[in-house]
C-alpha positions as semicolon CSV with decimal commas, in nm:
position;residue;x (nm);y (nm);z (nm)
1;M;-1,045;-0,867;-1,016
2;N;-0,743;-1,057;-1,178
3;Q;-0,432;-1,103;-0,947
4;T;-0,706;-1,042;-0,645
5;R;-0,744;-1,427;-0,630
6;K;-0,570;-1,453;-0,315
7;K;-0,564;-1,545;0,041
8;S;-0,584;-1,392;0,299
9;S;-0,287;-1,324;0,613
10;S;-0,274;-1,536;0,863
11;D;-0,295;-1,401;1,216
12;G;-0,198;-1,729;1,396
13;E;0,012;-1,657;1,721
14;T;0,024;-2,078;1,861
15;K;0,390;-2,201;1,882
16;P;0,593;-2,506;1,976
17;Q;0,838;-2,419;2,240
18;T;1,125;-2,411;2,003
19;S;1,029;-2,120;1,806
20;F;1,026;-2,136;1,436
21;V;1,349;-1,871;1,355
22;D;1,547;-2,086;1,640
23;K;1,497;-2,372;1,388
24;F;1,629;-2,165;1,147
25;L;1,892;-2,011;1,271
26;R;1,995;-2,363;1,452
27;G;2,012;-2,551;1,054
28;S;2,180;-2,238;0,927
29;K;2,454;-2,271;1,120
30;L;2,418;-2,652;1,052
31;R;2,460;-2,572;0,674
32;S;2,716;-2,337;0,765
33;S;2,966;-2,529;0,945
34;K;3,174;-2,756;0,709
35;A;3,368;-2,966;1,004
36;E;3,015;-3,162;1,042
37;S;2,974;-3,454;0,841
38;K;2,671;-3,530;0,651
39;S;2,524;-3,814;0,849
40;E;2,566;-3,568;1,179
41;N;2,348;-3,302;1,048
42;N;2,079;-3,541;0,935
43;D;2,067;-3,660;1,300
44;L;2,025;-3,282;1,439
45;K;1,765;-3,260;1,148
46;T;1,565;-3,594;1,300
47;I;1,602;-3,447;1,639
48;D;1,444;-3,118;1,523
49;V;1,106;-3,290;1,328
50;Q;1,052;-3,506;1,667
51;H;1,083;-3,259;1,886
52;S;0,809;-3,061;1,651
53;D;0,603;-3,410;1,684
54;E;0,612;-3,399;2,014
55;T;0,485;-3,048;2,021
56;R;0,180;-3,170;1,799
57;N;0,120;-3,397;1,997
58;T;0,063;-3,203;2,325
59;A;-0,138;-2,962;2,134
60;T;-0,351;-3,247;2,010
61;L;-0,445;-3,311;2,397
62;D;-0,546;-2,954;2,438
63;T;-0,939;-3,062;2,494
64;D;-1,009;-2,626;2,487
65;T;-0,838;-2,600;2,100
66;S;-1,113;-2,679;1,871
67;V;-1,015;-2,952;1,587
68;T;-1,008;-2,697;1,301
69;T;-0,699;-2,512;1,475
70;E;-0,523;-2,842;1,551
71;M;-0,554;-2,901;1,211
72;E;-0,404;-2,569;1,064
73;L;-0,140;-2,557;1,374
74;E;-0,042;-2,940;1,248
75;S;-0,020;-2,791;0,858
76;S;0,172;-2,530;0,940
77;L;0,404;-2,764;1,166
78;E;0,429;-2,959;0,893
79;K;0,500;-2,683;0,604
80;N;0,806;-2,540;0,859
81;E;0,965;-2,898;0,937
82;Q;0,972;-2,990;0,558
83;F;1,127;-2,593;0,498
84;L;1,371;-2,678;0,753
85;Q;1,480;-3,034;0,583
86;K;1,537;-2,831;0,312
87;L;1,844;-2,580;0,487
88;G;2,073;-2,811;0,411
89;E;2,051;-2,703;0,043
90;K;2,213;-2,472;-0,173
91;A;1,833;-2,278;-0,334
92;V;1,773;-2,246;0,043
93;D;2,096;-2,007;0,062
94;K;1,960;-1,814;-0,246
95;C;1,541;-1,896;-0,253
96;L;1,356;-1,797;0,095
97;D;0,976;-1,864;0,072
98;L;0,822;-1,812;0,355
99;N;0,477;-1,711;0,228
100;N;0,117;-1,803;0,404
101;C;0,339;-1,932;0,682
102;R;0,182;-1,836;1,003
103;L;0,459;-1,657;1,143
104;S;0,408;-1,531;1,481
105;T;0,518;-1,183;1,645
106;A;0,823;-1,333;1,783
107;D;0,908;-1,518;1,460
108;V;0,895;-1,153;1,244
109;R;1,087;-1,019;1,525
110;E;1,401;-1,258;1,518
111;M;1,370;-1,301;1,143
112;G;1,682;-1,020;1,148
113;E;1,940;-1,224;1,254
114;A;1,776;-1,550;1,058
115;L;1,809;-1,348;0,749
116;N;2,205;-1,184;0,842
117;A;2,296;-1,593;0,839
118;L;2,193;-1,585;0,446
119;P;2,446;-1,315;0,267
120;E;2,393;-1,511;-0,026
121;L;1,995;-1,456;-0,013
122;E;1,876;-1,356;-0,410
123;E;1,467;-1,372;-0,355
124;L;1,285;-1,322;-0,021
125;N;0,862;-1,374;-0,030
126;L;0,705;-1,300;0,335
127;S;0,395;-1,248;0,143
128;W;0,029;-1,322;0,363
129;N;0,251;-1,304;0,697
130;S;0,019;-0,989;0,863
131;K;0,307;-0,983;1,159
132;V;0,527;-0,844;0,906
133;G;0,349;-0,535;0,960
134;G;0,516;-0,287;1,204
135;N;0,822;-0,523;1,252
136;L;0,951;-0,397;0,898
137;P;1,263;-0,226;1,003
138;L;1,314;-0,507;1,270
139;M;1,348;-0,760;0,992
140;L;1,536;-0,585;0,692
141;Q;1,757;-0,300;0,868
142;K;2,076;-0,587;0,875
143;F;2,052;-0,544;0,467
144;Q;2,373;-0,392;0,414
145;E;2,450;-0,196;0,054
146;G;2,530;-0,457;-0,185
147;S;2,279;-0,686;-0,068
148;K;2,258;-0,976;-0,351
149;I;1,849;-0,917;-0,286
150;Q;1,713;-0,970;-0,638
151;T;1,328;-1,042;-0,553
152;L;1,152;-0,901;-0,325
153;E;0,801;-0,965;-0,229
154;L;0,567;-0,812;0,040
155;V;0,230;-0,882;-0,058
156;D;-0,056;-0,825;0,185
157;C;0,157;-0,768;0,482
158;A;-0,014;-0,545;0,625
159;L;0,257;-0,264;0,613
160;T;0,214;0,046;0,796
161;L;0,292;0,434;0,688
162;E;0,635;0,354;0,882
163;D;0,694;0,074;0,714
164;G;0,660;0,221;0,384
165;V;0,908;0,485;0,482
166;F;1,169;0,212;0,578
167;M;1,141;0,064;0,226
168;G;1,179;0,381;0,074
169;Q;1,560;0,463;0,323
170;L;1,612;0,079;0,230
171;L;1,595;0,098;-0,159
172;P;1,907;0,220;-0,239
173;M;2,045;-0,042;-0,040
174;L;1,890;-0,352;-0,301
175;Q;2,116;-0,206;-0,552
176;S;2,079;-0,595;-0,771
177;L;1,682;-0,568;-0,658
178;E;1,465;-0,637;-1,011
179;V;1,086;-0,757;-0,862
180;L;0,917;-0,585;-0,618
181;D;0,602;-0,635;-0,481
182;L;0,451;-0,434;-0,237
183;S;0,073;-0,520;-0,363
184;I;-0,224;-0,522;-0,080
185;N;-0,090;-0,364;0,166
186;R;-0,338;-0,011;0,170
187;N;-0,169;0,169;0,479
188;I;0,147;0,245;0,248
189;G;0,001;0,478;-0,003
190;G;0,113;0,789;0,208
191;S;0,434;0,678;0,226
192;L;0,460;0,636;-0,148
193;N;0,671;0,982;-0,231
194;S;0,971;0,786;0,034
195;I;0,918;0,489;-0,194
196;A;0,936;0,664;-0,520
197;Q;1,245;0,826;-0,406
198;G;1,480;0,464;-0,359
199;L;1,274;0,349;-0,653
200;K;1,573;0,607;-0,829
201;C;1,802;0,395;-0,703
202;T;1,698;0,069;-0,766
203;S;1,797;0,100;-1,187
204;N;1,785;-0,266;-1,260
205;L;1,448;-0,326;-1,131
206;K;1,236;-0,558;-1,418
207;V;0,880;-0,572;-1,226
208;L;0,705;-0,338;-0,994
209;K;0,356;-0,452;-0,835
210;L;0,168;-0,174;-0,654
211;Q;-0,176;-0,353;-0,687
212;S;-0,443;-0,233;-0,404
213;C;-0,162;0,049;-0,235
214;G;-0,410;0,278;-0,158
215;L;-0,200;0,521;-0,426
216;S;-0,360;0,842;-0,457
217;Q;-0,297;1,105;-0,739
218;K;-0,024;1,242;-0,567
219;S;0,134;0,931;-0,572
220;V;0,082;0,891;-0,944
221;K;0,311;1,226;-0,989
222;G;0,551;1,095;-0,700
223;L;0,626;0,751;-0,936
224;D;0,628;0,918;-1,232
225;A;0,939;1,095;-1,127
226;A;1,112;0,826;-1,064
227;F;1,000;0,591;-1,398
228;R;1,291;0,804;-1,582
229;Y;1,555;0,628;-1,363
230;L;1,372;0,284;-1,433
231;G;1,465;0,207;-1,772
232;E;1,502;-0,152;-1,702
233;L;1,129;-0,190;-1,626
234;R;0,914;-0,459;-1,789
235;K;0,618;-0,484;-1,571
236;L;0,406;-0,213;-1,402
237;D;0,089;-0,335;-1,208
238;L;-0,063;-0,019;-1,077
239;S;-0,421;-0,171;-1,068
240;C;-0,709;-0,155;-0,797
241;N;-0,609;0,174;-0,668
242;K;-0,976;0,329;-0,686
243;E;-0,805;0,679;-0,528
244;L;-0,598;0,711;-0,839
245;G;-0,851;0,865;-1,063
246;G;-0,700;1,182;-1,196
247;G;-0,371;1,106;-1,141
248;F;-0,223;1,099;-1,468
249;E;-0,423;1,441;-1,594
250;D;-0,092;1,600;-1,575
251;S;0,079;1,446;-1,895
252;P;0,284;1,188;-1,704
253;V;0,556;1,204;-1,947
254;Q;0,853;1,012;-1,740
255;L;0,612;0,734;-1,792
256;A;0,681;0,687;-2,187
257;T;1,046;0,688;-2,079
258;L;0,973;0,344;-2,044
259;G;1,085;0,198;-2,329
260;R;1,134;-0,142;-2,228
261;L;0,782;-0,175;-2,044
262;E;0,610;-0,550;-2,154
263;V;0,303;-0,531;-1,861
264;L;0,102;-0,209;-1,805
265;D;-0,209;-0,276;-1,528
266;L;-0,474;0,041;-1,445
267;H;-0,766;-0,197;-1,452
268;Q;-0,973;-0,078;-1,180
269;C;-0,817;0,299;-1,108
270;S;-1,146;0,514;-1,160
271;L;-0,946;0,651;-1,483
272;T;-1,056;0,994;-1,583
273;T;-1,114;1,166;-1,905
274;G;-0,818;1,381;-1,812
275;D;-0,659;1,090;-1,724
276;V;-0,723;0,889;-2,100
277;L;-0,601;1,189;-2,272
278;S;-0,274;1,217;-2,137
279;L;-0,247;0,818;-2,146
280;T;-0,323;0,854;-2,555
281;Q;-0,025;1,063;-2,611
282;V;0,150;0,843;-2,418
283;I;0,070;0,439;-2,439
284;P;0,145;0,448;-2,823
285;L;0,502;0,515;-2,743
286;L;0,542;0,230;-2,565
287;S;0,643;0,004;-2,849
288;S;0,734;-0,277;-2,656
289;L;0,424;-0,311;-2,450
290;Q;0,222;-0,693;-2,507
291;E;-0,030;-0,700;-2,189
292;L;-0,231;-0,354;-2,151
293;D;-0,517;-0,388;-1,892
294;L;-0,765;-0,116;-1,889
295;S;-1,048;-0,307;-1,741
296;A;-1,323;-0,190;-1,502
297;N;-1,235;0,199;-1,589
298;K;-1,648;0,339;-1,670
299;N;-1,605;0,671;-1,701
300;V;-1,339;0,618;-1,978
301;G;-1,573;0,466;-2,194
302;S;-1,704;0,756;-2,357
303;S;-1,371;0,953;-2,413
304;S;-1,118;0,680;-2,479
305;E;-1,185;0,725;-2,893
306;N;-0,860;0,839;-2,976
307;L;-0,713;0,596;-2,720
308;L;-0,847;0,319;-2,823
309;S;-0,782;0,412;-3,184
310;R;-0,360;0,449;-3,165
311;L;-0,378;0,066;-2,973
312;R;-0,264;0,031;-3,405
313;F;0,089;0,175;-3,325
314;L;0,165;-0,090;-3,072
315;P;0,272;-0,378;-3,311
316;V;0,373;-0,637;-3,079
317;L;0,077;-0,621;-2,813
318;K;-0,029;-0,968;-2,738
319;S;-0,301;-0,909;-2,463
320;L;-0,563;-0,587;-2,431
321;L;-0,841;-0,673;-2,174
322;I;-1,082;-0,373;-2,131
323;N;-1,355;-0,514;-2,001
324;S;-1,663;-0,363;-1,836
325;C;-1,509;-0,049;-1,989
326;A;-1,917;0,123;-2,116
327;L;-1,757;0,172;-2,445
328;E;-2,015;0,359;-2,664
329;R;-2,066;0,276;-3,061
330;E;-1,801;0,546;-3,106
331;T;-1,545;0,377;-2,895
332;F;-1,612;0,064;-3,023
333;T;-1,580;0,103;-3,360
334;A;-1,222;0,322;-3,317
335;L;-1,081;-0,024;-3,118
336;A;-1,219;-0,281;-3,391
337;E;-1,026;-0,074;-3,657
338;A;-0,762;-0,039;-3,463
339;S;-0,754;-0,399;-3,377
340;I;-0,713;-0,489;-3,721
341;H;-0,364;-0,396;-3,681
342;L;-0,284;-0,557;-3,418
343;S;-0,133;-0,905;-3,527
344;A;-0,017;-1,011;-3,257
345;L;-0,278;-1,033;-3,057
346;E;-0,344;-1,351;-2,810
347;V;-0,560;-1,254;-2,563
348;F;-0,904;-0,992;-2,671
349;S;-1,147;-0,929;-2,375
350;L;-1,447;-0,735;-2,476
351;S;-1,693;-0,873;-2,217
352;W;-1,916;-0,648;-1,994
353;N;-1,918;-0,400;-2,272
354;K;-2,285;-0,393;-2,403
355;C;-2,254;-0,189;-2,749
356;V;-2,024;-0,496;-2,864
357;G;-2,426;-0,661;-2,932
358;G;-2,592;-0,631;-3,240
359;N;-2,217;-0,464;-3,406
360;L;-1,991;-0,795;-3,370
361;K;-1,970;-0,761;-3,730
362;L;-1,709;-0,423;-3,732
363;L;-1,472;-0,709;-3,568
364;L;-1,545;-0,938;-3,846
365;E;-1,201;-0,861;-4,028
366;T;-0,967;-0,848;-3,696
367;L;-1,141;-1,217;-3,593
368;K;-1,042;-1,302;-3,989
369;L;-0,691;-1,152;-3,942
370;S;-0,599;-1,261;-3,606
371;T;-0,379;-1,537;-3,707
372;S;-0,222;-1,583;-3,310
373;L;-0,540;-1,523;-3,137
374;Q;-0,620;-1,777;-2,844
375;V;-0,850;-1,634;-2,620
376;L;-1,165;-1,439;-2,698
377;R;-1,369;-1,316;-2,420
378;L;-1,687;-1,219;-2,455
379;S;-1,946;-1,223;-2,186
380;S;-2,246;-1,026;-2,083
381;C;-2,218;-0,794;-2,398
382;S;-2,540;-0,834;-2,497
383;L;-2,524;-1,093;-2,833
384;V;-2,766;-1,150;-3,063
385;T;-2,841;-1,493;-3,254
386;E;-2,732;-1,245;-3,595
387;D;-2,375;-1,177;-3,411
388;V;-2,305;-1,567;-3,338
389;A;-2,380;-1,591;-3,713
390;L;-2,085;-1,397;-3,792
391;L;-1,841;-1,560;-3,560
392;V;-1,949;-1,872;-3,701
393;S;-1,892;-1,746;-4,067
394;A;-1,500;-1,664;-3,955
395;I;-1,461;-2,005;-3,814
396;Q;-1,616;-2,171;-4,131
397;T;-1,316;-2,012;-4,372
398;G;-1,103;-2,107;-4,176
399;H;-1,036;-1,852;-3,906
400;L;-0,934;-1,834;-3,561
401;T;-0,790;-2,169;-3,567
402;K;-0,553;-2,107;-3,298
403;L;-0,815;-2,022;-3,047
404;R;-0,805;-2,222;-2,684
405;K;-1,054;-2,068;-2,456
406;L;-1,380;-1,884;-2,595
407;D;-1,645;-1,687;-2,342
408;L;-1,981;-1,665;-2,466
409;S;-2,145;-1,676;-2,141
410;Y;-2,437;-1,456;-2,002
411;N;-2,562;-1,360;-2,365
412;D;-2,929;-1,458;-2,320
413;S;-3,050;-1,294;-2,602
414;I;-2,915;-1,535;-2,843
415;C;-3,187;-1,782;-2,956
416;D;-3,203;-2,181;-3,019
417;E;-3,085;-2,160;-3,347
418;G;-2,841;-1,931;-3,301
419;W;-2,683;-2,203;-3,064
420;A;-2,759;-2,438;-3,342
421;I;-2,573;-2,280;-3,569
422;F;-2,255;-2,248;-3,323
423;C;-2,246;-2,599;-3,218
424;Q;-2,289;-2,734;-3,546
425;N;-1,905;-2,564;-3,623
426;V;-1,756;-2,518;-3,310
427;W;-1,591;-2,877;-3,394
428;L;-1,401;-2,666;-3,645
429;L;-1,152;-2,503;-3,330
430;K;-0,925;-2,785;-3,301
431;E;-0,718;-2,648;-3,086
432;L;-1,003;-2,527;-2,799
433;T;-0,971;-2,639;-2,423
434;E;-1,255;-2,393;-2,317
435;L;-1,602;-2,280;-2,431
436;D;-1,845;-2,139;-2,181
437;I;-2,234;-2,069;-2,305
438;S;-2,350;-2,015;-1,931
439;L;-2,645;-1,851;-1,933
440;R;-2,665;-1,530;-1,640
441;P;-2,749;-1,597;-1,238
442;S;-3,104;-1,446;-1,295
443;T;-3,175;-1,665;-1,629
444;F;-3,301;-2,048;-1,667
445;R;-3,369;-2,217;-2,080
446;D;-3,425;-2,508;-2,167
447;C;-3,164;-2,698;-2,366
448;G;-3,284;-2,712;-2,731
449;Q;-3,214;-3,007;-2,977
450;W;-2,832;-2,768;-2,977
451;F;-2,760;-2,988;-2,718
452;R;-2,684;-3,301;-2,947
453;H;-2,507;-3,109;-3,149
454;L;-2,239;-2,993;-2,894
455;L;-2,198;-3,352;-2,752
456;C;-2,124;-3,476;-3,091
457;A;-1,868;-3,131;-3,157
458;V;-1,704;-3,212;-2,814
459;T;-1,619;-3,573;-2,932
460;K;-1,420;-3,389;-3,261
461;L;-1,281;-3,164;-3,012
462;P;-0,943;-3,300;-2,879
463;E;-0,763;-3,077;-2,652
464;I;-1,109;-3,006;-2,488
465;T;-1,126;-3,005;-2,130
466;E;-1,411;-2,797;-1,990
467;V;-1,757;-2,659;-2,085
468;G;-1,946;-2,428;-1,921
469;M;-2,339;-2,459;-1,932
470;K;-2,441;-2,325;-1,581
471;R;-2,839;-2,249;-1,549
472;W;-2,909;-2,419;-1,903
473;I;-3,240;-2,682;-1,817
474;L;-3,172;-3,053;-1,916
475;S;-3,451;-3,265;-2,043
476;A;-3,470;-3,624;-1,916
477;S;-3,336;-3,777;-2,250
478;Q;-3,068;-3,548;-2,243
479;E;-2,955;-3,580;-1,906
480;E;-2,905;-3,965;-2,042
481;E;-2,720;-3,837;-2,298
482;L;-2,523;-3,668;-2,106
483;E;-2,458;-3,938;-1,900
484;H;-2,452;-4,201;-2,179
485;F;-2,131;-3,912;-2,311
486;D;-1,953;-3,949;-1,980
487;Q;-1,978;-4,315;-1,920
488;H;-1,808;-4,352;-2,315
489;Q;-1,562;-4,042;-2,289
490;S;-1,210;-4,178;-2,259
491;S;-1,082;-3,817;-2,191
492;S;-1,187;-3,585;-1,936
493;I;-1,444;-3,330;-1,992
494;H;-1,602;-3,121;-1,749
495;F;-1,939;-2,995;-1,807
496;D;-1,971;-2,708;-1,550
497;H;-2,328;-2,714;-1,527
498;G;-2,359;-2,619;-1,118
499;G;-2,636;-2,941;-1,128
500;F;-2,874;-2,909;-1,397
501;Q;-3,243;-2,771;-1,350
């Protein structure tokens, strides 16, 4: 999962005697008072910092507190102190980032008054603070109609159903809102109808992220009704909502009205055959689409032929991710034929689709015509030696010159001869920065003579920084070669071997 590479919310309740929000308000008052001199302002900030230091020292003397807890608290206090020191800057008036700040329940409840002291606030990030959940109305209820908020991020805040309902009521007041991220709040799915109603009043919205929010089929229909009011929307993320499957079946016609949509993420949504049929009619109409992610929808592998064939009507598509979609020969053929027309393609990922193995020749024309391709991922595609030979032929004829990341990992069927041919020619990819040829976790193999060719090729790649080689077994002489290479290589190149066997 792409965006779900995140930290968990902090639930810490330990607080210094003076609450974080009290300090925040004190700093705000200092900033707003024009009569006070700059030196006086700095003195008061110093007093606050010293007070926090004394509190931290007291906490250190508590023998019942573990070393880990003390370190976490010290880190949290330091972060808060750094934030307080910035309160005098104009940037804080417009941008407040409190993500993962260990806000306590008391802090959260007092935050409403603190936010009221920043009428010019444009960006607010409260993500990764679990105590926000259940207290959202107390925090944001003072936002008035005409608020200048443009960005509101509440990722993984343990929001409740009631918080979701409140959000629906709040949105009409946020006329300037451009970015709304409610991702990883699984309990708001039941309030999506309320949120969808509120979204109808946010005509300036450009980014809407609802990843892993417990969306259902019914939720999708509610959102679809709001789409025609969101003509400025550029990015829509509905990924990782496993109960969403079937929600697109009744032809989501309003989705087609998002003429400026550039990013559509539907990975891991359990899309059904009916969903794919409806999306076949809609996605080709999104002519501004630049990024499309349909990954991890395994049930569409046998029914996406028409959808994939119609991707040719997306002239500016730059990123196409269809990992782990259980593509069959027919659907892969349709994709290959359509991809020839995607001249702007920069990122192409087909990983975990076994049908690619032995059929890479179907993509040969695409590889030759994709002059902008920078990332090619073919991990766990059951590639065979003949596939590698075809890839090398494209490289030898001067194609794929812009390629920066190449993932051929978990393709254990490629023999030593195939790896030798590849390693002898990979040096032609002068802009390559990352290469992965790791074996799958259950497999260990001896490195062939091609390893020497790989080391030689790496010395000719000026941009290379990472080479993945997990589970390849080096002989004693090969280990010496690698050690000698590391000692004499001027640039920083990391061989990720996970400990050679």
